[in-house]
C-alpha positions in Angstrom: 8.3 -2.4 -20.1 11.3 -3.8 -22.1 12.2 -5.9 -19.1 8.7 -7.3 -18.8 8.6 -8.2 -22.5 12.0 -9.7 -22.2 11.0 -11.8 -19.2 7.8 -12.9 -21.0 9.8 -14.2 -24.0 12.2 -15.9 -21.6 9.6 -17.9 -19.8 7.2 -18.3 -22.8 8.7 -21.6 -24.0 8.5 -23.1 -20.5 4.8 -22.1 -20.2 3.9 -23.5 -23.6 5.6 -26.8 -22.7 3.7 -27.0 -19.4 0.3 -26.3 -21.2 1.1 -28.9 -23.9 2.0 -31.5 -21.2 -1.3 -30.9 -19.3 -3.2 -31.3 -22.6 -1.4 -34.5 -23.5 -1.9 -35.9 -20.0 -5.6 -35.0 -20.1 -6.2 -36.6 -23.5 -4.2 -39.7 -22.6 -6.2 -40.3 -19.4 -9.5 -39.8 -21.2 -8.6 -42.3 -23.8 -7.7 -44.9 -21.2 -10.3 -44.1 -18.5 -13.6 -42.8 -20.0 -14.8 -42.1 -16.5 -11.9 -39.8 -15.6 -14.1 -36.7 -15.6 -16.5 -38.2 -13.1 -13.6 -39.3 -11.0 -12.0 -35.8 -11.0 -15.4 -34.3 -10.1 -15.5 -36.5 -7.0 -12.0 -35.4 -6.2 -13.1 -31.8 -6.5 -15.9 -32.4 -4.0 -13.3 -33.9 -1.6 -11.3 -30.7 -2.1 -14.3 -28.6 -1.1 -14.7 -30.6 2.1 -11.0 -30.1 2.8 -11.3 -26.4 2.2 -14.3 -26.1 4.5 -12.3 -27.8 7.4 -9.3 -25.6 6.9 -8.5 -22.8 9.4 -8.9 -19.9 7.0 -11.0 -16.8 6.5 -14.6 -17.5 5.4 -14.2 -15.3 2.4 -11.2 -17.3 1.3 -13.1 -20.6 1.5 -16.1 -19.3 -0.3 -14.0 -18.0 -3.2 -12.4 -21.4 -3.8 -15.6 -23.3 -3.4 -17.2 -21.1 -6.0 -14.3 -21.7 -8.4 -14.0 -25.5 -7.8 -17.7 -26.5 -8.0 -18.5 -25.2 -11.5 -15.0 -25.9 -12.8 -13.9 -29.0 -10.8 -10.8 -30.0 -12.8 -9.4 -26.5 -13.4 -10.5 -25.3 -10.0 -8.9 -28.2 -8.1 -5.7 -27.8 -10.0 -5.7 -24.0 -9.4 -6.3 -24.6 -5.6 -3.5 -27.1 -5.3 -1.2 -24.9 -7.3 -1.9 -21.5 -5.8 -4.6 -21.7 -3.2 -3.3 -23.5 -0.1 -0.6 -22.8 2.4 1.5 -25.8 1.2 2.5 -23.8 -1.9 5.1 -22.0 0.3 6.5 -25.3 1.8 9.5 -25.5 -0.7 10.5 -22.0 0.3 9.9 -22.6 4.0 11.9 -25.8 3.9 15.0 -23.9 2.8 14.4 -21.1 5.3 14.0 -23.6 8.2 17.2 -25.4 7.2 19.0 -22.0 7.2 17.6 -21.2 10.6 18.6 -24.5 12.1 22.1 -24.1 10.7 22.5 -20.7 12.3 21.4 -22.1 15.6 21.0 -18.6 17.0 18.3 -17.2 19.3 17.9 -13.9 21.0 16.2 -14.1 24.3 14.1 -11.5 26.0 15.8 -10.0 29.0 14.0 -11.3 32.1 13.9 -7.7 33.5 11.8 -6.7 30.4 9.4 -9.5 31.1 8.9 -8.3 34.6 8.5 -4.7 33.6 5.9 -5.4 30.9 3.9 -7.7 33.2 3.7 -4.8 35.7 2.8 -2.2 33.1 0.5 -4.0 30.6 -0.2 -7.6 31.0 -2.2 -8.1 27.8 0.6 -6.5 25.7 3.2 -8.7 27.2 1.3 -11.9 26.7 0.5 -10.9 23.1 4.1 -10.2 22.1 5.6 -13.2 23.9 3.2 -15.4 22.0 5.2 -14.5 18.8 8.3 -16.1 20.2 10.6 -13.2 19.2 12.6 -11.2 21.7 11.3 -8.0 23.2 14.1 -5.4 23.5 14.6 -1.9 24.7 14.5 0.9 22.2 17.8 2.7 22.3 17.4 5.4 19.6 14.7 5.7 17.0 14.1 8.2 14.2 10.7 8.4 12.5 10.3 9.5 8.9 7.0 10.9 7.7 8.2 10.7 4.1 10.7 8.7 2.1 12.2 12.1 1.1 13.5 12.5 4.6 14.7 9.0 5.1 16.8 8.8 1.9 19.6 11.2 3.0 20.0 9.3 6.4 20.2 6.0 4.6 23.0 7.3 2.3 24.8 8.7 5.4 24.5 5.3 7.2 26.0 3.5 4.1 28.8 6.0 3.9 29.7 5.1 7.5 29.7 1.3 7.0 32.8 -0.5 8.3 31.8 -4.3 8.2 28.7 -5.0 6.1 25.6 -3.5 4.4 22.6 -5.8 4.0 19.8 -4.6 1.7 16.4 -6.4 1.2 13.5 -4.8 -0.7 10.4 -5.8 -2.6 11.2 -3.3 -5.4 14.5 -1.8 -6.4 14.9 0.3 -9.5 17.8 2.2 -11.1 17.5 5.9 -10.5 18.7 8.6 -8.0 17.7 6.5 -5.0 19.3 3.2 -5.8 22.2 4.5 -7.8 23.2 6.7 -4.9 23.5 3.5 -2.9 25.5 1.7 -5.6 28.0 4.5 -6.1 28.9 4.4 -2.4 28.7 0.6 -2.1 31.2 -0.2 -4.9 33.7 2.0 -3.1 33.0 0.3 0.2 33.5 -3.1 -1.3 37.1 -2.1 -2.2 37.7 -1.3 1.4 36.5 -4.8 2.5 32.9 -4.1 3.4 30.6 -7.1 2.8 27.6 -5.9 0.6 24.6 -8.1 -0.1 21.3 -7.3 -1.7 18.0 -9.3 -1.9 15.2 -8.1 -4.1 11.9 -9.7 -5.0 11.9 -10.9 -8.6 8.2 -10.3 -9.3 8.1 -7.1 -7.3 11.0 -5.8 -9.5 10.0 -7.5 -12.7 9.7 -4.3 -14.6 12.6 -2.5 -12.8 15.5 -4.9 -12.3 16.9 -8.0 -14.0 19.8 -10.5 -14.2 21.6 -7.9 -16.4 21.6 -5.5 -13.5 22.8 -8.2 -11.1 25.8 -8.9 -13.4 26.7 -5.2 -13.2 26.6 -5.3 -9.4 28.7 -8.5 -9.3 31.4 -6.7 -11.4 31.5 -4.2 -8.5 31.9 -6.9 -6.0 28.3 -6.5 -4.7 26.5 -9.8 -4.1 22.9 -9.8 -5.2 20.2 -12.4 -5.5 16.5 -12.3 -6.6 14.0 -13.9 -4.3 11.9 -16.7 -5.8 12.8 -15.9 -9.4 10.3 -16.1 -12.2 11.8 -18.8 -14.4 8.7 -20.8 -15.1 5.1 -20.9 -13.7 5.0 -22.7 -10.4 3.0 -22.5 -7.1 5.6 -20.7 -5.1 5.4 -17.6 -7.4 2.3 -16.6 -5.3 4.6 -16.1 -2.2 6.7 -12.9 -2.5 9.3 -11.3 -0.3 7.5 -8.0 0.6 10.0 -7.2 3.4 12.0 -4.0 3.4 15.2 -3.4 5.4 18.6 -1.8 5.2 21.1 -2.9 7.9 24.5 -1.4 8.5 27.1 -3.2 10.7 24.3 -4.6 12.9 24.2 -1.2 14.5 21.7 0.7 12.3 18.5 -0.6 10.6 16.0 1.2 8.4 12.6 -0.3 7.7 9.0 0.7 6.9 7.0 0.8 3.7 9.6 2.5 1.5 11.1 0.7 -1.5 14.2 1.7 -3.3 12.7 3.5 -6.3 12.5 7.2 -7.1 8.7 7.6 -6.6 9.2 6.7 -2.9 11.3 9.9 -2.5 9.1 12.0 -4.8 11.9 12.5 -7.3 9.6 10.8 -9.9 5.8 11.3 -9.9 3.6 8.3 -10.6 0.4 8.8 -8.7 0.6 12.3 -7.3 2.5 12.9 -4.1 3.9 9.6 -2.7 3.2 9.4 1.0 5.2 6.7 2.8 6.8 6.3 6.2 9.8 4.5 7.8 12.0 4.4 10.8 15.7 4.0 11.8 16.6 2.1 14.9 19.9 1.5 16.7 21.0 -0.8 19.6 19.9 -4.3 20.5 16.7 -4.1 18.4 18.8 -4.2 15.2 19.9 -7.8 16.0 16.5 -9.2 15.0 16.5 -7.6 11.6 20.1 -8.8 10.9 18.9 -12.3 11.9 15.9 -12.0 9.5 18.2 -11.0 6.6 20.9 -13.7 7.2 18.3 -16.4 7.6 16.7 -15.6 4.2 20.0 -15.0 2.5 21.6 -18.3 3.6 18.4 -20.1 2.5 18.8 -19.1 -1.1 22.5 -18.3 -1.7 25.6 -20.5 -1.8 27.7 -17.6 -0.4 26.7 -18.0 3.2 26.9 -15.3 5.9 28.7 -16.4 9.1 26.9 -16.5 12.4 29.5 -14.1 13.9 27.6 -11.2 12.2 24.9 -11.7 14.7 27.0 -11.3 17.8 26.8 -7.8 19.0 26.4 -6.2 22.4 25.4 -2.6 23.1 25.8 -0.4 26.1 23.0 1.7 27.8 20.5 -1.1 27.6 18.3 0.4 30.3 17.0 3.2 28.2 13.6 4.7 29.0 12.6 5.0 25.4 10.2 2.1 25.4 10.2 -1.4 24.0 10.2 -3.0 20.6 9.5 -6.5 19.1 10.3 -7.1 15.5 9.2 -10.2 13.5 8.6 -11.5 10.1 5.6 -13.4 8.8 5.7 -16.4 6.5 2.8 -17.8 4.4 3.9 -21.3 5.4 3.1 -20.7 9.1 -0.1 -22.2 10.4 -0.7 -19.1 12.5 -0.8 -15.9 10.6 1.1 -13.7 13.0 0.3 -10.2 11.6 -3.4 -10.9 11.4 -3.5 -12.4 14.9 -1.6 -9.5 16.4 -4.0 -7.0 14.8 -7.0 -8.9 16.2 -5.4 -9.2 19.7 -4.4 -5.5 19.9 -7.7 -4.3 18.4 -9.8 -6.3 20.8 -8.0 -4.6 23.8 -8.3 -1.1 22.4 -10.4 1.3 24.6 -9.8 4.7 23.1 -8.7 4.6 19.4 -7.4 2.6 16.5 -5.9 4.7 13.7 -4.6 2.9 10.6 -2.5 3.7 7.5 -3.0 1.2 4.6 -2.7 1.5 0.8 -5.1 -1.4 0.3 -8.2 -2.0 2.3 -9.3 -5.6 1.5 -10.5 -7.0 4.8 -11.3 -10.6 5.8 -14.4 -11.2 7.9 -12.5 -11.3 11.2 -10.8 -8.0 10.8 -13.9 -6.4 9.4 -16.0 -7.5 12.3 -13.3 -6.5 14.8 -13.1 -2.9 13.5 -16.8 -2.5 13.2 -17.3 -3.8 16.7 -14.7 -1.4 18.1 -16.5 1.6 16.4 -19.9 0.5 17.6 -18.7 0.4 21.2 -17.3 3.9 21.0 -13.6 3.4 20.0 -12.3 6.1 17.7 -11.5 4.1 14.5 -9.9 5.9 11.6 -8.4 4.5 8.4 -6.3 6.5 5.9 -6.2 5.2 2.3 -4.9 6.7 -0.9 -6.7 9.4 -2.8 -5.0 8.5 -6.1 -4.8 4.7 -6.7 -1.9 2.7 -8.1 -4.1 -0.2 -9.1 -7.6 0.9 -10.1 -9.4 -2.5 -9.7 -7.8 -3.1 -6.2 -8.8 0.5 -5.2 -12.3 -0.2 -6.4 -12.4 -3.2 -4.2 -11.0 -1.2 -1.2 -13.9 1.3 -1.7 -16.4 -1.5 -1.7 -15.6 -2.1 2.0 -16.1 1.6 2.9 -19.9 1.6 3.0 -20.1 -1.0 5.8 -17.2 0.6 7.7 -18.8 4.1 7.5 -22.2 2.6 8.6 -20.4 1.3 11.7 -19.1 4.8 12.5 -15.5 4.3 11.2 -13.9 7.4 9.6 -12.2 6.8 6.2 -9.8 9.4 4.9 -8.6 9.6 1.3 -5.2 11.2 1.0 -6.0 13.8 -1.5 -2.5 14.8 -2.7 -1.7 11.3 -4.1 -0.9 7.8 -3.2 -0.6 6.7 0.5 1.7 3.7 0.7 2.4 3.8 4.5 1.5 0.8 6.7 1.0 1.5 10.4 -1.4 1.2 13.3 -1.8 3.4 16.3 -3.6 1.9 19.3 -4.8 3.8 22.3 -2.0 5.9 23.8 0.9 3.5 24.0 1.1 0.9 21.2 1.9 1.4 17.5 3.1 -0.8 14.7 5.2 0.2 11.6 6.3 -2.2 8.9 5.4 -3.7 5.5 2.0 -5.2 6.3 -1.0 -4.0 4.2 -4.6 -4.8 5.2 -5.1 -7.2 2.4 -5.0 -10.9 1.8 -1.6 -10.9 0.1 0.2 -9.3 3.1 -1.7 -11.2 5.7 -1.7 -14.7 4.1 0.6 -15.0 1.1 3.7 -12.8 1.5 6.8 -12.7 3.6 6.5 -9.5 5.6 8.4 -7.8 8.4 6.9 -5.6 11.1 7.9 -3.8 14.4 5.6 -3.2 17.4 6.5 -0.4 19.8 5.3 0.2 23.3 5.7 3.3 25.4 8.2 4.6 22.8 8.5 8.2 21.6 7.9 7.0 18.0 4.2 6.9 19.0 4.0 10.7 19.3 5.8 11.1 16.0 3.3 8.7 14.2 0.3 10.4 15.9 1.5 13.8 14.8 2.0 12.6 11.3 -1.4 10.9 11.1 -3.1 14.1 12.2 -1.2 16.0 9.5 -2.2 13.4 6.9 -5.9 13.7 7.9 -5.7 17.4 7.6 -4.7 17.0 3.9 -7.3 14.2 3.3 -10.9 14.0 2.4 -13.2 12.5 5.0 -15.4 10.1 3.1 -19.2 10.1 3.4 -21.7 7.6 2.1 -22.7 10.1 -0.5 -19.2 9.7 -2.0 -19.9 6.1 -2.8 -21.9 5.1 -5.9 -25.4 3.9 -4.7 -26.5 2.3 -8.0 -27.7 -1.3 -7.6 -25.6 -2.7 -10.5 -22.5 -0.9 -9.1 -23.0 -2.4 -5.7 -23.7 -5.8 -7.2 -20.4 -5.6 -9.1 -18.6 -4.7 -5.9 -20.1 -7.8 -4.1 -18.8 -10.0 -6.9 -15.4 -8.3 -6.7 -15.2 -9.0 -3.0 -15.7 -12.7 -3.5 -12.5 -12.8 -5.5 -10.6 -10.4 -3.3 -8.1 -13.0 -2.1 -6.8 -13.4 -5.7 -5.8 -9.7 -5.9 
């Protein structure tokens, strides 16, 4: 709380100056041009026409139209500032420049393309449309809790010889992060390159410039992503990615942030259920590339391209395939959403989902309901104890329609479920940072891995079954049927993209 208050006081003067400037400009224009209000109203209508023609979810368009029509000046400004994909352009411009300077591309082995085409044509086509390499899975370890992943992360850092790259939405001092730092400051003395990226808004109450200075004293380089210095459009676009990379040989990812509740050392919302994985081999290259591309975009201390050059033996493992990617709010095609739609549409047996937030757009809602109505086993696991009550209320508002379609919704009774994963039929699964909400699918930088014919599938399936055994299967009777309650839910869903 002290950090939040301190940050508010730090940016308060800048916010006041911005507001005063807008008020001055408004009064000035009105004094010179009496018809300025009518002119801006016409501009607002033009904005509405532009929004209607955009390639976006219908819910998203309706929300902005309902804001702009009654409040044309404020609504148009709000849309231009926070509501369109162009808000991420300044960030994307730096990332694109970094990418071009690296001039590095990992190609899919032609043998893999042939094998996938023979085994599963639709999967091969879907993944190749991303543009990222498909590689063999060498070794993978699945973690059904952060409690189990934490010791292996510490062990991997202890074995670092060249570099340790860390990128998380939330980092917080405590047993988890301090265990890292205690090892890393010794590693730096031995010449290991250590770099940390954290999201400034995600860690607004847990980490600050003061903490960075302490890391710098140890020789650990650290930068906040998209720092909150003053109010601007890009603040809506956060780095929600999570990865720990050691020597380009080991990578950890999943939903787990570096804070003590994620390993159940500190209790916040009951038992914290989260998942992650560790990979080794060629598949690590893509995560290393993701990190370097982002780091070089926002730091003056560049990472050399040589860190990406790594070859592994035993490429022809029979442990399946993996493709890893990151999503950007600046991209015209929202990769995570499109991949979900593509894989869901091809499902014939089942679609099981882990998600902490269930705020669905029309396309995903229709896709899941259609699957259930044609006999596919669709199950969604959500938290039993919420971390954000209003967002949870909104998630529950979708449950009535989903249950009516035959979808099973499980509430994780022991506490908060923060895992993000999908299990499709008997051969495909995804694990990463993507929630089923607007922020993950449209506004945040995310990372995700898709596995095919890999033994991690069985591990995830077993874990999901165990989670369901500890969860409450929701029924319509569990949802409030009062008319006013349902009306409030409908209003909430209009503004779901803002949450």
